[in-house]
C-alpha positions in Angstrom: 13.7 -4.3 -7.2 15.8 -2.3 -4.7 14.9 1.2 -3.4 17.9 3.3 -2.4 18.1 6.6 -0.5 16.4 5.3 2.6 17.9 4.7 6.0 18.1 1.0 5.2 18.1 -0.4 1.7 14.8 -1.8 0.8 14.7 -4.9 -1.4 11.2 -5.5 -2.7 10.6 -9.2 -2.9 7.7 -10.0 -5.2 7.0 -13.1 -7.4 6.1 -10.9 -10.4 7.1 -7.6 -11.8 6.3 -4.6 -9.5 3.7 -2.3 -11.2 3.0 0.3 -8.4 4.9 2.0 -5.6 3.3 4.5 -3.3 4.9 6.1 -0.2 2.7 7.0 2.8 2.3 10.8 3.4 4.8 10.6 6.3 7.3 8.5 4.3 7.4 5.7 6.9 5.6 3.1 4.8 5.7 2.0 1.2 3.1 0.0 -0.6 4.2 -2.1 -3.6 1.9 -4.0 -5.9 2.8 -6.6 -8.6 1.4 -7.9 -11.8 -0.1 -11.0 -10.0 -2.2 -8.7 -7.8 -0.1 -9.1 -4.6 0.1 -6.0 -2.4 2.8 -5.6 0.2 3.2 -2.9 2.9 6.9 -2.1 3.9 8.4 -0.3 6.9 10.9 2.0 5.2 12.9 2.7 8.5 13.5 -1.0 9.2 13.6 -2.0 5.5 11.2 -4.9 6.2 7.9 -6.2 4.9 5.0 -5.5 7.3 2.3 -7.6 5.6 1.3 -9.2 2.3 -2.2 -9.2 0.8 -2.7 -11.7 -2.0 -5.4 -10.9 -4.6 -5.7 -7.2 -3.7 -5.2 -3.8 -5.2 -3.9 -0.7 -3.4 -6.3 2.2 -3.1 -4.8 4.8 -0.8 -3.2 5.7 2.5 -5.1 7.7 5.1 -4.0 11.3 5.2 -1.9 10.6 8.4 -0.3 7.5 6.8 -1.4 5.2 9.7 -3.9 3.2 7.6 -3.7 1.6 4.1 -6.9 1.0 2.2 -7.0 -1.9 -0.1 -9.5 -3.6 -2.3 -9.9 -7.4 -1.7 -10.2 -8.7 -5.2 -11.7 -12.0 -4.0 -14.9 -10.3 -2.8 -14.6 -6.7 -4.0 -14.8 -5.2 -0.5 -12.5 -2.5 0.9 -10.0 -3.6 3.6 -8.6 -1.0 6.0 -5.4 -2.1 7.8 -3.0 -0.5 10.2 0.0 0.4 8.1 2.4 -0.1 11.1 1.3 -3.6 12.1 -0.7 -4.9 9.1 -3.6 -5.8 11.2 -7.1 -5.3 9.7 -8.7 -2.3 11.3 -12.4 -1.9 12.1 -11.9 1.9 12.5 -13.7 3.9 9.9 -11.4 5.6 7.4 -12.8 8.6 5.7 -11.6 9.3 2.1 -10.9 13.0 2.0 -10.0 13.4 -1.7 -11.4 11.7 -4.7 -9.6 11.4 -8.0 -11.7 12.3 -11.0 -10.7 11.6 -14.6 -10.1 14.7 -16.7 -13.1 15.9 -18.8 -13.3 14.4 -22.3 -13.0 16.6 -25.3 
């Protein structure tokens, strides 16, 4: 899958169909997730992959776009990583907005 309109074309390399794409609030990072539960963080300026997380699902970016919050599907725990380097972060990340389903009825 190719993403156009960026400074550098971004070719998303996944082993399965991509099911989710989310840009960071500042537009500098892109998260892609595929049907085989692989999540990748991309640097949109360089057009390169930052890190791959197998057996994960994407949850959210921090409001400043500096961190990505993922769920590790192997153990069900949240993983916070630096969206620029891909390194796991021990810094706390506060979720400032919760998404609630619409009321039934």
